[in-house]
N, C-alpha and C positions, 0 to 999 in steps of 0.2 A: 504494500500500500504506500502511495506517495502522499506526503503532507505538503500542502501549499498554503502559505500565509499571505493573503492578498491584502496589501496595505495602501491606504490612501496617503498621499503626501501631507506634510504638516501645513499649518495655516500660512497663507501668503498675504502680501500687501493687497493684492486684488481681492482675495477673500474678505479681508478687513474692509475694503472700500466698496464692496458690493459690485464688482465688475465680472463680466463673463471672461473666463480665461481661455478656454479652448486651446488652440495651438500657440497662443501668445504666452508670455511668461512674466513672472514677477518674483522677487526674492521672498524667502521665508521671513516672517515677522520674528520678533524675539520669542513669542509664544510658539511659533512654528519650529524654531531652532530647539527650544526646550522639548517639544514633542518628539523631534528626531532623536534627541539624547535619551528620552524615555523609551523609545523603541529598542535601542541597544540594551537598556536595562531589562526590558520585558523578555528579551530573547536570551538573557544570561543562562537560563535553565533549559533553553531549547537550542541545542546545537544545530546549525544550518550547514548544508553542504553546497547550496547554490544561492545566488542573489541576482535576480533579474530586475530591470528597472526601465520605465519609460525614458526616452531620450530627452525629455523636457527638463530644464534646469531645476524646477521646483521639486521634481521627483528625485533627481540625482542628489540634490542637497539633503533631502530627507533620508536617503539611503546611506550617505557617507559614514555617519557614526556607527551604524550597524555593520557596514562592511569592515570598518576599522576594528570593531570589537570582536568580530568573528573571523577576521583575517581572510576575507573573501574578495574576489574581484567582481566588480559590478558589470553585468552584461546588459547593455542597453538595447532597446528595440523601439522603433517607431510604431510597431503594432500595439504597443502598450500605452499609446498616447490617449489624451482626452479627445472628445469629439471636437471637430472644427465647426465653428459657427460663421466661418468666412469673415465678412467685414465687421461682425459683432464681437469678434475676439478682442478682448481688452477694453470693451466699452462698458461704461457704468450702466447698471440696470435701471437706475432712476431717470436716465436720459433717453430711454427708448421712445421712439415715435409710435403712434398708433399702428402704423404699418409694420414696424418691427415686432410689436407685441402679437400682431396677427400671424406673422411668420413663425414666431416661436410657438404659438398655440398649435399651428398646423404641424410643426416638427414634433412636438411632444404628444400630440394626439396619436402619433405612430402612423400617420398617413403614408401609405406605401410609396416609397421612392421620393418622398419630399425632402428637400435640402434647402438651406438658406444660401443663396448665391452658389459659390463653388465649394461649400462645406459638405458635411457628411449627413447621410440618413442614419436614423437610429439602428436600422438593420445592418448597415455597413459597419458601424461601431461594434455591434454585437458579434458579427461574423469575424472581424479581425481579432477581437480579444479572445473569443472562444477558440479560434484556430491556433493562436499563439499559446494559450494555456494547455491545449491538447498536445501541442508540439513539445512544450516544456516537460509535461508529465511523462510523455513517451520517451523523452531523451534521458530522464533521470528517475527511473523506476525505483521505488523504495527509499528515496531520499526525502529530506526536509528542505523546502525551498521557500524563500521569501520573494515576493513580487511587489515592487513599489510602483503604484500606478495612480489612477485618478477616480474621482467620485462617480461620474456617470458611466465610465467604463466598467467599474465594479458593479454598479446597478445592472447594467446590461448583461454581464456575465451571470450574476445571481438570478436574474429573470430566466435566463436560459436553463440554468441548473434546476431551478424550482418550478419550471414549466409555467411561468407567468407570461402571458402575452406581452409583447413590446409596448402596446398601448394601454395596458391595464394599470390602474393606480397601484403604487407600492406602499406598503405599510411598515417600511423600515428605513432608517436613515444611515447614511455613510458619512460620519463626521471626519474631520481632519485627523489623520494618524490612526484612524480606525483599523482594526485588524480582523479580517475574516479568515477563519481557519476552515480550509476545505480539504477533503481527502479524495483520492482518485484510485480506483482499483478496477482493472479490466475495462478501462475507458468509461467507468461510471463515476460521476462526481457526486459528492455529498457535502452539504454545508454542515459543519460541526458547531460553529459559534461565530458571533459577531461581538467584538470587544472594543469598547471605547478606550482611548489612550490619552485622556486629557484631565 
């Protein structure tokens, strides 16, 4: 059985300011840096063999203390990125136009194939994160693996595992530095726990 610990990055300046992040980036806040240090502390009693990470800076900054503590090399992948909102990446949520709000409503309704500009659909995000996690589990059978990624990407993966339709409401939150423990055996995924880290 393979254990995968799916981790959302620590709090960023854009989180604090209420901005869409997407493929844009912003530094960790002081709280986010503390959350990254707490991740290393959390895993003191859980030896890891692999550490994968989104190639975005906020995820890599969150992974660094854990990599140092466990003496692991961070393996980055664009497949572990957050959704792209195209021109809304980095934009404050309070400054959205009525048209922008309508586009977001269509996106999060799970409308098949809908994307904002040149951004991604929810289905595309789900497919790439599921494909990457399956690849990681197959490559490292029986190991314990940490994967540092992003909120919506984690939600899309959990919806897939829990057989929740993409457009269905969710009744769980993925907070900054949250840890989702998953197990995989014979290509069957199971959610074991969701743990806050703040």
